[in-house]
C-alpha positions in Angstrom: 7.0 -21.2 -12.4 5.5 -24.6 -13.1 2.9 -22.9 -15.3 5.6 -21.1 -17.3 7.8 -24.3 -17.4 4.9 -26.2 -19.0 4.4 -23.4 -21.5 8.1 -23.7 -22.4 7.8 -27.5 -22.8 4.9 -27.0 -25.2 6.8 -24.4 -27.2 9.8 -26.7 -27.8 7.6 -29.7 -28.5 8.0 -31.7 -25.3 4.8 -33.5 -24.3 3.9 -35.7 -21.4 0.6 -36.8 -19.7 -1.0 -34.2 -17.5 0.5 -31.1 -19.2 -2.9 -29.9 -20.4 -4.2 -29.5 -16.9 -2.1 -26.3 -16.5 -4.5 -24.7 -19.0 -7.4 -25.0 -16.6 -7.8 -22.2 -14.0 -9.6 -24.6 -11.7 -6.7 -27.0 -11.6 -4.2 -24.3 -11.0 -6.4 -22.7 -8.3 -6.7 -26.1 -6.5 -2.9 -26.7 -6.7 -2.1 -23.1 -5.5 -4.4 -23.6 -2.5 -3.0 -27.0 -1.6 0.6 -25.7 -1.9 -0.1 -22.8 0.3 -1.7 -25.0 3.0 1.2 -27.4 3.0 3.8 -24.6 3.1 1.9 -23.0 6.0 1.7 -26.3 7.9 5.3 -27.5 7.5 7.2 -24.2 7.2 5.0 -22.7 10.0 6.2 -25.1 12.6 9.9 -24.2 11.9 9.1 -20.5 11.8 7.3 -20.7 15.2 10.3 -22.5 16.7 12.6 -19.8 15.3 10.5 -17.0 16.7 10.5 -18.8 20.1 14.3 -19.2 19.9 14.7 -15.5 19.2 12.2 -14.7 22.0 10.0 -12.7 19.6 7.0 -12.8 21.8 3.8 -10.7 22.1 3.9 -7.9 24.7 0.5 -7.8 26.4 -1.0 -5.0 28.5 -3.2 -6.0 31.4 -6.6 -4.6 30.3 -8.6 -6.8 32.6 -9.7 -9.0 29.8 -10.4 -12.7 30.3 -7.3 -14.8 29.3 -5.3 -11.7 28.2 -2.3 -12.3 30.5 -1.9 -15.9 29.3 -1.1 -14.6 25.8 2.1 -12.9 27.0 5.2 -14.3 25.4 3.3 -16.0 22.5 5.4 -15.7 19.3 4.3 -12.9 17.1 5.3 -11.8 13.5 3.6 -15.0 12.3 2.4 -13.1 9.3 5.7 -14.2 7.7 4.1 -17.7 7.4 1.1 -16.2 5.5 3.3 -14.2 3.1 5.6 -17.2 2.4 2.7 -19.6 1.8 0.8 -17.2 -0.5 3.8 -16.4 -2.6 4.7 -20.1 -2.8 1.4 -21.0 -4.4 1.3 -17.9 -6.6 4.8 -18.2 -8.0 4.3 -21.9 -8.9 0.9 -21.8 -10.5 0.0 -18.2 -11.5 0.7 -16.5 -14.8 3.5 -14.2 -13.7 3.1 -12.0 -16.8 -0.5 -11.1 -15.8 -0.7 -7.5 -14.6 -3.2 -8.4 -11.9 -0.9 -11.0 -10.4 2.0 -8.6 -10.5 0.1 -5.9 -8.7 -1.1 -8.3 -6.0 2.4 -9.7 -5.5 3.8 -6.1 -5.2 1.0 -5.2 -2.7 1.7 -8.3 -0.6 5.4 -7.5 -0.4 4.7 -3.8 0.3 2.2 -4.4 3.1 4.3 -7.2 4.5 7.4 -4.9 4.7 5.3 -2.2 6.3 3.9 -4.6 8.9 7.3 -6.2 9.5 8.8 -2.8 10.2 6.0 -2.1 12.7 6.5 -5.4 14.5 10.3 -5.0 14.4 10.1 -1.7 16.2 7.7 -3.1 18.8 9.7 -6.3 19.5 13.4 -5.3 19.0 13.2 -1.6 19.8 10.9 -2.3 22.7 8.5 0.5 21.6 5.0 -0.7 22.2 3.6 1.9 19.9 5.6 0.6 16.9 5.5 2.6 13.7 3.6 5.8 14.1 0.1 6.0 12.8 1.1 8.8 10.5 3.9 6.6 9.0 1.6 3.7 8.4 -1.0 5.9 6.8 1.5 7.5 4.5 2.8 4.0 3.3 -0.8 2.8 2.8 -1.7 5.9 0.8 1.4 5.6 -1.4 0.4 2.0 -2.1 -3.1 3.1 -3.0 -1.8 5.7 -5.4 0.6 3.2 -7.1 -2.3 0.7 -7.6 -4.6 3.5 -8.7 -2.2 4.9 -11.3 -1.5 1.4 -12.6 -5.2 0.8 -13.1 -5.4 4.2 -14.9 -2.3 3.8 -17.1 -2.0 0.1 -17.8 -3.3 -1.1 -21.2 -3.8 -4.6 -19.7 -6.4 -3.4 -17.1 -9.5 -3.0 -19.2 -13.2 -3.7 -19.4 -14.6 -5.4 -22.4 -18.0 -3.8 -23.1 -20.9 -5.6 -24.7 -22.1 -4.3 -28.0 -24.9 -5.9 -30.1 -23.8 -6.6 -33.6 -26.4 -6.3 -36.4 -28.7 -9.3 -36.6 -27.7 -10.8 -33.3 -30.3 -12.7 -31.5 -30.1 -12.7 -27.7 -31.1 -15.9 -26.0 -32.9 -14.8 -22.8 -32.4 -16.4 -19.4 -34.8 -19.3 -18.9 -35.0 -20.4 -22.5 -33.6 -23.7 -23.5 -30.2 -23.5 -25.1 -27.2 -25.7 -25.6 -23.7 -24.7 -24.5 -22.6 -24.4 -28.1 -25.4 -21.9 -29.0 -24.6 -19.9 -25.9 -21.0 -19.6 -27.0 -22.0 -18.5 -30.5 -24.1 -15.7 -29.0 -21.4 -14.6 -26.7 -18.8 -14.4 -29.5 -21.2 -12.3 -31.6 -21.8 -9.6 -28.9 -18.3 -9.2 -27.6 -15.8 -7.6 -29.9 -12.1 -7.1 -29.3 -12.3 -3.5 -30.4 -14.7 -2.8 -27.6 -12.0 -3.3 -25.0 -11.9 0.1 -23.2 -10.3 1.8 -20.2 -13.1 2.4 -17.9 -13.9 4.0 -14.5 -17.0 1.8 -14.0 -17.4 -0.4 -11.0 -20.1 -2.7 -9.6 -22.9 -1.7 -7.2 -25.7 -3.8 -5.8 -29.5 -3.5 -6.2 -29.5 -1.9 -9.7 -30.4 -3.6 -12.9 -27.1 -3.0 -14.8 -24.9 -3.4 -11.7 -22.7 -0.6 -12.8 -21.7 2.8 -11.4 -19.3 5.1 -13.3 -17.1 7.5 -11.3 -17.4 9.8 -14.3 -20.9 10.7 -13.0 -19.2 12.4 -10.0 -17.0 14.6 -12.2 -18.1 18.3 -12.2 -16.4 18.9 -15.5 -16.9 17.9 -19.1 -14.6 17.3 -22.0 -10.8 16.9 -21.4 -11.0 18.2 -17.9 -13.8 15.8 -17.2 -11.7 12.9 -18.4 -8.9 13.8 -16.0 -11.4 14.5 -13.2 -13.1 11.1 -13.4 -9.7 9.3 -13.2 -8.6 11.5 -10.3 -11.8 10.6 -8.4 -11.4 6.9 -9.2 -7.7 6.8 -8.1 -8.7 8.7 -4.9 -11.4 6.1 -4.2 -8.8 3.3 -4.7 -6.6 4.9 -2.2 -9.4 5.2 0.4 -10.5 1.5 -0.1 -7.0 0.1 0.2 -6.2 2.2 3.3 -9.5 1.4 4.9 -9.2 -2.4 4.3 -5.6 -2.5 5.6 -6.5 -0.7 8.8 -9.8 -2.5 9.3 -8.0 -5.9 9.2 -5.4 -4.6 11.6 -8.0 -3.6 14.1 -9.8 -7.0 13.8 -6.7 -8.9 14.8 -7.2 -9.2 18.5 -8.6 -12.7 19.2 -7.1 -16.1 18.4 -8.2 -17.0 14.8 -10.5 -14.0 14.4 -8.7 -12.1 11.6 -7.4 -15.2 9.8 -10.8 -17.0 9.7 -12.8 -13.9 8.8 -10.3 -13.0 6.0 -10.4 -16.5 4.6 -14.2 -16.2 4.2 -13.7 -12.9 2.4 -11.0 -14.4 0.2 -13.3 -17.2 -1.0 -15.9 -14.7 -2.2 -13.4 -12.4 -3.9 -12.0 -15.5 -5.6 -15.4 -16.5 -6.9 -16.1 -13.0 -8.1 -12.8 -12.8 -9.9 -13.5 -16.2 -11.5 -16.9 -15.0 -12.8 -15.6 -11.6 -13.9 -12.8 -13.2 -15.9 -15.1 -15.7 -17.7 -16.9 -14.4 -20.8 -20.0 -16.6 -20.6 -20.5 -16.5 -16.8 -20.1 -12.7 -16.6 -22.7 -12.2 -19.3 -25.1 -14.6 -17.7 -24.9 -12.8 -14.4 -24.8 -9.4 -16.1 -21.6 -8.3 -14.5 -18.6 -6.7 -16.2 -16.3 -8.9 -18.2 -12.7 -8.2 -17.1 -10.2 -10.1 -19.3 -7.4 -11.7 -17.2 -9.0 -11.5 -13.8 -9.2 -15.3 -13.7 -5.6 -15.2 -12.4 -6.8 -13.3 -9.4 -8.9 -16.3 -8.5 -5.7 -18.4 -8.4 -4.0 -15.8 -6.2 -7.0 -15.8 -3.8 -7.0 -19.6 -3.7 -3.4 -19.4 -2.5 -4.4 -16.7 -0.1 -7.2 -18.7 1.4 -5.0 -21.8 1.6 -2.3 -19.8 3.5 -4.9 -18.5 6.0 -6.3 -22.0 6.6 -2.8 -23.4 7.2 -2.0 -20.5 9.5 -5.2 -21.1 11.4 -3.8 -24.5 12.4 -1.4 -22.7 14.7 -3.5 -19.5 15.3 -6.8 -21.1 16.4 -7.5 -21.0 20.1 -5.2 -21.3 22.1 -2.9 -19.6 19.6 0.7 -20.9 19.2 1.5 -17.8 17.1 0.1 -14.4 16.3 0.2 -12.9 12.9 1.2 -9.4 14.1 1.0 -6.4 11.9 3.1 -8.3 9.4 0.1 -10.5 8.7 -2.9 -8.2 9.4 -1.7 -5.3 7.2 -0.8 -7.8 4.4 -4.2 -9.4 4.6 -6.0 -6.1 4.5 -3.9 -4.9 1.6 -4.5 -8.1 -0.5 -8.3 -7.8 0.1 -8.4 -4.1 -0.7 -6.3 -4.4 -3.9 -8.0 -7.5 -5.2 -11.5 -5.9 -4.7 -10.4 -2.8 -6.6 -8.9 -4.8 -9.5 -12.2 -6.8 -10.0 -14.3 -3.6 -9.7 -16.1 -4.8 -6.6 -14.8 -2.3 -4.0 -18.3 -0.9 -3.3 -19.4 -4.3 -2.1 -16.8 -4.3 0.6 -18.9 -2.6 3.3 -21.1 -5.7 3.1 -18.6 -8.4 2.4 -16.1 -7.1 5.0 -18.8 -6.1 7.4 -16.8 -7.4 10.3 -13.9 -5.2 9.5 -16.2 -2.3 8.8 -18.0 -2.5 12.2 -14.7 -3.1 14.1 -13.3 0.1 12.6 -16.5 2.0 13.1 -16.7 1.0 16.8 -13.2 2.5 17.3 -14.1 5.8 15.5 -17.4 6.1 17.4 -15.9 5.4 20.7 -13.2 8.0 20.3 -15.6 10.6 19.0 -18.1 10.0 21.8 -15.4 10.1 24.5 -14.0 13.4 23.2 -17.5 14.9 22.9 -18.7 13.9 26.4 -15.4 15.0 27.9 -15.8 18.4 26.4 -19.4 18.7 27.4 -19.5 17.0 30.8 -15.9 17.3 31.9 -15.6 13.5 32.0 -15.3 11.2 29.0 -18.0 8.5 28.5 -17.9 5.4 26.4 -20.4 3.6 24.1 -18.8 0.2 24.6 -16.7 -1.1 27.5 -13.8 -1.4 25.2 -12.9 -1.3 21.5 -12.4 -2.7 18.9 -15.8 -4.3 19.3 -14.6 -7.9 19.9 -13.0 -6.8 23.2 -16.3 -5.4 24.4 -17.8 -8.9 24.3 -14.8 -10.1 26.4 -15.4 -7.4 29.0 -19.1 -6.6 29.1 -19.7 -4.6 32.2 -21.8 -1.7 33.5 -20.9 1.7 32.0 -22.4 4.7 33.9 -23.7 7.1 31.3 -23.3 4.7 28.4 -25.8 5.2 25.5 -26.1 1.4 25.0 -25.2 -0.7 28.1 -26.3 0.0 31.6 -26.3 -3.4 33.3 -23.4 -5.7 33.8 -23.3 -8.8 31.5 -21.0 -11.8 32.0 -18.1 -11.8 29.5 -17.9 -14.4 26.7 -15.0 -16.7 26.1 -12.9 -15.5 23.1 -13.4 -18.8 21.3 -17.2 -18.3 21.3 -16.7 -14.7 20.2 -14.5 -15.8 17.3 -16.9 -18.5 16.2 -19.9 -16.1 16.2 -17.9 -13.6 14.2 -17.1 -16.3 11.7 -20.8 -17.1 11.4 -21.7 -13.5 10.8 -18.9 -13.4 8.2 -20.3 -16.4 6.3 -23.8 -14.8 6.3 -22.3 -11.5 4.9 -20.4 -13.5 2.3 -23.6 -15.4 1.1 -25.5 -12.1 1.0 -22.7 -10.5 -1.1 -22.9 -13.3 -3.7 -26.7 -13.2 -3.6 -26.5 -9.5 -4.8 -25.4 -10.8 -8.2 -29.0 -11.9 -8.8 -30.9 -9.3 -6.8 -31.3 -6.2 -8.9 
């Protein structure tokens, strides 16, 4: 709103010192982040008191985990703090006419409403299972299709392809050049008429960094055109659904999901910034996506909201985010990665979420297999998702991995180590921009 207000002032001829700062993505990103942190800190305290007053507390099952019972009664549904903080920074400093911002705001509200419904059923209807897995999955798939169709149909979601004009001289990396000459070269190789709808995305380890879903189409011609978009939309649905569920499974220790997601948010913000910048995208040889710089502002607000929330969610947690927060976080990460064409980097960048989800799937599959074969189900880990295994390391007869009892770790240590792994994965993801 402040961004649009400044634009209005400029249009009617009103001028005052500092107005020009709103033209800089960096300034608006900083302000969005600071705003989100402050809203989370100050509004969060009031929201926690309200949750305590309404007796909206976490229901904890005694699973024999260290410190689990102490969590009983801790306010949940704290994801409301994250949503409020993100939207505060975004609405004040983002360009609200930008299609990428609109899709991210829509996704935030959609996933927030889904998570809130799940938490409401658990807390007020006293149903520990909450919304059915089928119901959640359908809502996530619908969101994926909405985003996928928007990417397909919107004329504002495009890729500007690089085409050499006749007589253009490319200045190679490593040669001395001024900023002015670099700009001239860029202007000569990018043409407005080369803005196209594309099913290309980014992949690591290859020279051109690009993969086209068109290559998966078994058809040619008109049918091939429809097939490639169908494949792309389906991939978008899978990515958004997987991210949302992966974050939900990771939310089990104080500060784990919030801290890990903040690290992921920083990287996505950097990638969005680079993809939306003509010169930087060309230098790094990644796709130039006009308008994605606004996603960097959104992700700045997202990271700020998570940092503010961590003030109350770090061990020992004063509030839990609940599904209201975890589903929202996963939705934002998935949608933003799709919009900047970096969804195939998520298995590395979101390695924590990926492994947590994989541990659950492997545990279930192995248990069913051994129960059918031996008459008694066996486990790979003592408990899943994986972070609970490190809380409760014990001997598992017949386990394929652990045979000897190991002392459990304190959850604060587990969270810290997961954060460290998250940082390593984030650095590795950014390093892939130059390793090809």
